[in-house]
C-alpha positions as CSV (number, residue, x, y, z in Angstrom):
1,M,-0.1,0.3,-0.2
2,K,3.0,2.0,0.9
3,E,4.9,1.5,-2.2
4,A,1.8,1.9,-4.4
5,C,1.4,5.3,-2.3
6,I,4.7,6.7,-3.2
7,K,4.7,5.6,-7.1
8,E,1.5,8.3,-7.4
9,F,4.0,11.0,-6.6
10,E,5.1,13.4,-9.4
11,N,8.4,12.4,-11.2
12,Y,8.4,9.4,-9.3
13,D,10.1,7.3,-12.2
14,D,12.9,10.3,-12.4
15,V,14.0,10.0,-9.1
16,A,13.9,6.2,-8.8
17,R,15.9,6.4,-12.0
18,E,18.1,8.7,-10.3
19,I,18.8,6.7,-7.3
20,E,19.2,3.5,-9.2
21,I,22.4,5.2,-11.2
22,C,23.7,6.4,-7.6
23,R,23.4,3.1,-6.5
24,K,24.9,1.4,-9.7
25,Y,27.9,3.7,-10.2
26,G,28.7,4.8,-6.9
27,R,28.5,8.6,-7.9
28,D,26.4,11.6,-7.4
29,Y,24.9,12.3,-10.7
30,T,21.9,14.6,-9.2
31,I,21.2,18.2,-10.2
32,E,22.6,19.4,-6.7
33,K,26.2,17.7,-7.3
34,G,28.8,20.0,-6.1
35,M,26.3,22.5,-4.8
36,V,27.4,22.0,-0.7
37,E,31.0,22.2,-2.0
38,K,30.2,25.4,-3.8
39,F,28.6,26.7,-0.7
40,I,31.2,25.8,1.6
41,N,33.7,27.4,-1.1
42,R,31.6,30.7,-0.9
43,L,31.6,31.0,2.8
44,H,35.3,29.8,3.5
45,P,37.2,30.1,0.3
46,A,41.1,29.3,-0.1
47,Q,41.8,32.3,-2.3
48,M,40.2,35.2,-3.5
49,K,41.0,37.9,-5.7
50,L,40.0,41.3,-4.4
51,K,40.3,44.9,-6.0
52,V,41.8,48.0,-4.2
53,A,38.8,50.2,-4.2
54,D,40.4,52.8,-2.1
55,V,43.8,53.7,0.1
56,I,43.2,55.6,2.9
57,A,45.9,57.6,4.8
58,E,45.5,57.0,8.6
59,T,48.7,58.2,10.2
60,S,51.8,58.9,8.6
61,S,53.5,55.5,8.5
62,A,49.8,54.0,8.3
63,S,47.5,53.2,5.6
64,T,44.1,51.4,4.8
65,L,43.6,49.2,2.1
66,R,39.7,49.1,1.0
67,L,39.4,45.6,-0.8
68,V,36.0,44.9,-2.6
69,S,35.2,41.3,-4.5
70,E,34.2,42.2,-8.2
71,N,31.6,39.5,-8.1
72,G,30.0,41.9,-5.1
73,Y,30.5,38.8,-2.4
74,L,32.9,39.0,0.5
75,P,32.7,35.8,2.7
76,P,31.3,36.7,6.2
77,F,34.1,36.4,9.5
78,Q,34.5,37.6,12.9
79,A,35.3,40.5,14.5
80,G,39.3,39.8,15.4
81,Q,40.0,37.5,12.6
82,Y,42.7,37.9,9.7
83,V,43.4,37.4,6.0
84,S,46.5,36.6,4.3
85,I,47.7,38.2,1.5
86,S,50.0,36.2,-1.2
87,L,52.0,38.4,-3.8
88,E,55.8,38.5,-5.4
89,A,57.8,41.6,-3.6
90,G,61.3,42.0,-5.1
91,G,61.3,38.4,-7.1
92,I,60.3,36.8,-3.6
93,R,56.9,34.9,-3.8
94,T,55.4,35.2,-0.1
95,S,52.1,35.9,2.2
96,R,51.5,37.9,5.4
97,P,48.3,37.4,7.6
98,Y,46.6,41.0,8.1
99,S,43.4,41.4,10.6
100,I,40.5,43.2,9.2
101,S,39.6,46.3,10.7
102,S,36.3,46.8,9.3
103,P,33.6,45.5,11.4
104,P,32.0,42.3,10.3
105,N,28.5,44.1,9.6
106,Q,30.1,46.0,7.1
107,T,29.4,43.7,4.2
108,G,30.9,45.3,1.1
109,Y,34.7,45.5,1.9
110,Y,37.7,44.4,4.1
111,D,39.6,47.2,5.5
112,L,43.2,46.1,6.1
113,T,45.1,49.0,7.9
114,I,48.8,48.3,7.3
115,K,52.0,50.2,9.3
116,R,55.2,50.8,8.2
117,V,58.0,48.7,10.3
118,E,61.4,48.8,9.7
119,D,62.9,46.1,7.1
120,G,59.6,45.1,6.7
121,L,59.3,43.2,3.4
122,I,55.6,42.7,2.5
123,S,53.8,45.6,4.7
124,N,56.2,48.2,3.2
125,Y,55.8,47.0,-0.4
126,L,52.0,47.5,-0.1
127,L,52.2,50.8,1.4
128,D,54.7,51.7,-1.4
129,H,53.4,50.1,-4.6
130,V,50.0,49.1,-4.3
131,K,47.2,51.6,-5.3
132,R,43.8,51.9,-6.0
133,D,42.5,49.7,-8.7
134,D,45.2,47.0,-8.4
135,F,44.0,43.6,-7.1
136,L,45.2,41.4,-4.3
137,T,45.2,37.6,-3.6
138,C,44.0,37.0,-0.7
139,S,43.0,33.6,1.7
140,G,39.4,33.9,3.3
141,P,39.1,35.2,6.5
142,T,40.2,33.1,9.5
143,G,41.6,33.1,13.2
144,N,40.7,32.7,16.9
145,F,41.1,35.9,18.0
146,Y,37.6,37.0,18.8
147,H,35.2,37.2,21.3
148,N,33.2,34.2,22.1
149,P,30.0,34.8,24.4
150,L,30.0,30.9,25.2
151,F,33.4,31.2,26.9
152,H,34.4,34.7,27.6
153,S,32.9,37.0,30.0
154,R,30.7,40.7,28.8
155,S,33.5,42.6,30.0
156,M,36.4,42.9,27.6
157,V,40.0,44.3,28.4
158,C,41.7,45.1,24.8
159,I,45.3,46.2,25.2
160,A,46.9,47.1,21.9
161,G,50.5,48.7,20.9
162,G,50.9,50.1,17.3
163,S,49.5,48.6,14.1
164,G,47.9,45.8,16.8
165,I,44.5,48.1,17.0
166,T,43.2,46.9,14.1
167,P,41.6,43.6,15.4
168,F,40.0,45.8,18.1
169,M,38.7,48.3,15.8
170,S,36.9,46.0,13.8
171,M,35.3,44.5,17.5
172,I,34.5,48.0,18.4
173,Q,33.2,49.0,15.7
174,E,30.3,46.0,15.3
175,I,30.0,46.5,19.4
176,A,28.9,50.1,18.7
177,D,27.0,49.6,15.3
178,C,25.1,46.5,16.4
179,G,24.3,47.5,19.9
180,L,26.0,44.5,21.5
181,N,25.8,43.8,25.1
182,L,29.1,44.0,25.9
183,N,31.6,46.5,28.0
184,V,34.8,47.5,26.4
185,I,38.0,49.0,28.0
186,L,40.9,49.7,25.3
187,L,44.6,50.5,26.4
188,Y,46.5,51.6,23.6
189,G,50.0,52.3,23.6
190,N,52.1,54.4,21.4
191,R,55.0,56.3,21.6
192,T,53.0,59.7,20.4
193,L,49.7,60.4,19.8
194,E,50.4,61.0,16.3
195,E,51.1,57.6,16.0
196,A,47.7,56.3,17.4
197,I,45.9,54.8,14.4
198,F,42.1,55.5,14.3
199,H,42.8,57.9,17.3
200,N,39.9,60.5,16.1
201,R,37.5,57.5,15.6
202,L,38.0,55.7,19.1
203,N,37.5,59.1,20.9
204,A,34.6,59.6,19.0
205,I,33.0,56.3,19.6
206,S,34.0,56.2,23.5
207,N,32.3,59.7,23.8
208,R,29.0,58.4,22.0
209,F,28.9,55.1,24.3
210,N,28.9,54.6,27.6
211,N,29.9,50.8,27.3
212,I,33.1,51.7,25.5
213,R,36.5,53.5,26.8
214,Y,39.5,54.3,25.2
215,Y,42.3,54.9,26.9
216,P,45.9,56.3,25.0
217,V,48.9,55.6,26.5
218,L,51.9,57.5,25.4
219,E,55.4,57.2,25.8
220,T,56.4,60.7,24.6
221,P,53.1,62.8,25.8
222,P,52.4,66.2,24.6
223,K,52.5,68.9,27.3
224,S,49.0,69.1,27.4
225,Y,48.1,65.7,27.3
226,K,46.4,64.3,31.1
227,G,46.0,60.9,30.1
228,Y,48.1,57.5,31.1
229,T,51.7,57.8,30.1
230,G,54.5,55.5,30.4
231,F,54.4,51.6,29.9
232,I,50.7,49.7,30.6
233,T,51.8,48.4,34.1
234,A,49.6,47.0,36.6
235,Q,49.1,49.5,38.7
236,L,48.0,51.8,35.0
237,I,45.5,48.5,34.2
238,K,44.1,48.4,37.9
239,N,43.2,52.5,37.5
240,A,41.9,52.0,34.2
241,V,39.9,48.5,34.7
242,G,39.3,48.3,38.4
243,D,38.9,44.7,39.6
244,P,39.8,42.3,37.0
245,T,38.2,39.3,38.1
246,D,34.9,39.2,36.1
247,K,36.7,40.3,32.7
248,T,38.4,38.7,29.6
249,F,41.7,40.3,28.4
250,Y,43.0,40.4,24.8
251,I,46.5,41.6,23.9
252,C,47.7,42.7,20.5
253,G,50.9,44.3,19.3
254,P,54.5,43.7,18.7
255,Q,56.5,41.0,21.1
256,G,57.2,43.4,23.6
257,I,53.8,44.2,24.6
258,Y,53.2,40.4,25.3
259,D,56.5,40.1,27.0
260,F,55.9,43.0,29.7
261,C,51.8,43.0,30.2
262,I,51.7,39.0,30.3
263,P,53.9,39.4,33.3
264,E,51.8,42.5,34.8
265,L,48.8,40.7,34.4
266,T,49.8,37.5,36.1
267,Q,50.6,39.9,39.1
268,M,47.2,41.0,39.3
269,G,46.2,37.6,39.8
270,V,44.3,37.4,36.2
271,L,44.1,33.6,35.4
272,K,46.0,32.5,32.5
273,K,42.6,31.4,30.9
274,K,41.2,34.7,30.9
275,I,44.4,36.2,28.9
276,R,43.7,35.9,24.9
277,T,46.7,36.8,22.6
278,E,47.3,37.8,18.5
279,V,51.0,38.2,18.0
280,Y,51.3,40.9,15.5
281,A,54.4,42.2,15.0
282,P,58.1,41.4,15.5
283,S,59.6,42.8,18.8
284,S,60.9,46.6,18.3
285,E,63.5,46.0,20.4
286,R,67.0,45.1,19.0
287,I,67.7,41.4,18.7
288,T,71.1,41.6,20.0
289,D,69.4,43.0,23.5
290,Q,67.1,39.6,24.0
291,P,68.1,37.2,26.8
292,G,70.4,34.7,25.4
293,W,72.1,36.4,22.6
294,P,75.7,34.9,22.2
295,K,77.7,38.1,23.0
296,N,80.3,37.6,20.8
297,V,78.1,38.0,17.9
298,N,76.9,41.0,16.4
299,S,73.8,41.5,14.4
300,D,75.7,42.2,11.2
301,D,77.9,38.9,11.3
302,Q,77.4,36.9,8.6
303,F,76.6,32.9,8.3
304,K,76.0,30.2,6.0
305,V,73.2,28.5,5.6
306,K,72.6,25.0,3.5
307,M,69.3,23.6,2.5
308,N,68.3,20.2,2.6
309,N,68.9,20.3,-1.7
310,G,72.3,21.6,-1.6
311,K,71.7,25.2,-2.0
312,T,73.8,27.4,0.3
313,F,73.8,31.3,1.0
314,S,74.5,33.8,3.0
315,V,72.6,35.3,6.2
316,R,72.8,38.2,8.4
317,A,72.7,37.0,12.0
318,G,70.2,39.7,13.2
319,E,67.7,38.9,10.7
320,P,65.0,37.0,11.2
321,L,65.6,33.6,9.3
322,L,62.1,34.0,7.4
323,K,63.1,36.9,5.8
324,S,66.2,35.7,4.9
325,L,64.6,32.4,3.1
326,E,62.0,34.4,1.4
327,K,65.0,36.9,0.0
328,N,67.0,33.8,-1.1
329,G,63.8,32.3,-2.9
330,I,62.8,29.8,-0.5
331,V,59.4,29.8,-0.5
332,V,58.2,28.8,2.9
333,P,54.5,27.1,3.5
């Protein structure tokens, strides 16, 4: 009776034929073949070719590249995630990750804010050579540096240094634009106020929203400056944050900010699980000043590197190995 009823359905014979083909050959011959894969690739593409719609100067040493898709679609992302740009600079094929500084609710473009760094191969190339209407090859958005409401408290303390402000700018804009029920305190360290990326925008957001507080921390403040100065110490954090027990701490910036701030937070009694980090740039300190550097080795001393394939080349002791490999045409996965 049941089988007889099923046979009365419209297009029963066509469906039965498709099922029989699949059983016989073990392959999917249906019209929907590949649709799931296409949908997944659209949400999580391995690569995208994006157009530079605009180049926006932020400070004297930082600019924002606004990237758009020619087909009008960009994969969604979480505030705090990044994309990796792949390109050839100076004959070297390589890639670098850059946090998206625009908020997830802005679906028309990705903003990547890039700061010039000393001897920075890719960052400096992007700032010096990429212009409007150029195309860049990027990965899909990825990364785990974002607020997860299941595991992280509603009170966020963001500690940034230099270009490490970019993921926090995305988070703060989303909280402001979407009215998210989160409280944010941002401590942003820079040498001078002029180097503080997004300073005016952050000030405006902080003045408008009671749940968002922004505190620049300057090493060399102007005479009229009345805010926090020096290093982001435990005492400074206590003054700005108050009781840390119900808060999740996020840190992003050059290596030095982790080396200094994590022990300060530990001193305050902040648990390790309450500290989230995203290494965003190399240390601004000289490598020869780092603990453990051999006293008899200068940063300009030359060494020979021999690869498994027999290729050898000279490298400077003070240069990161990744950069040395890339300069010599070695593609690092």
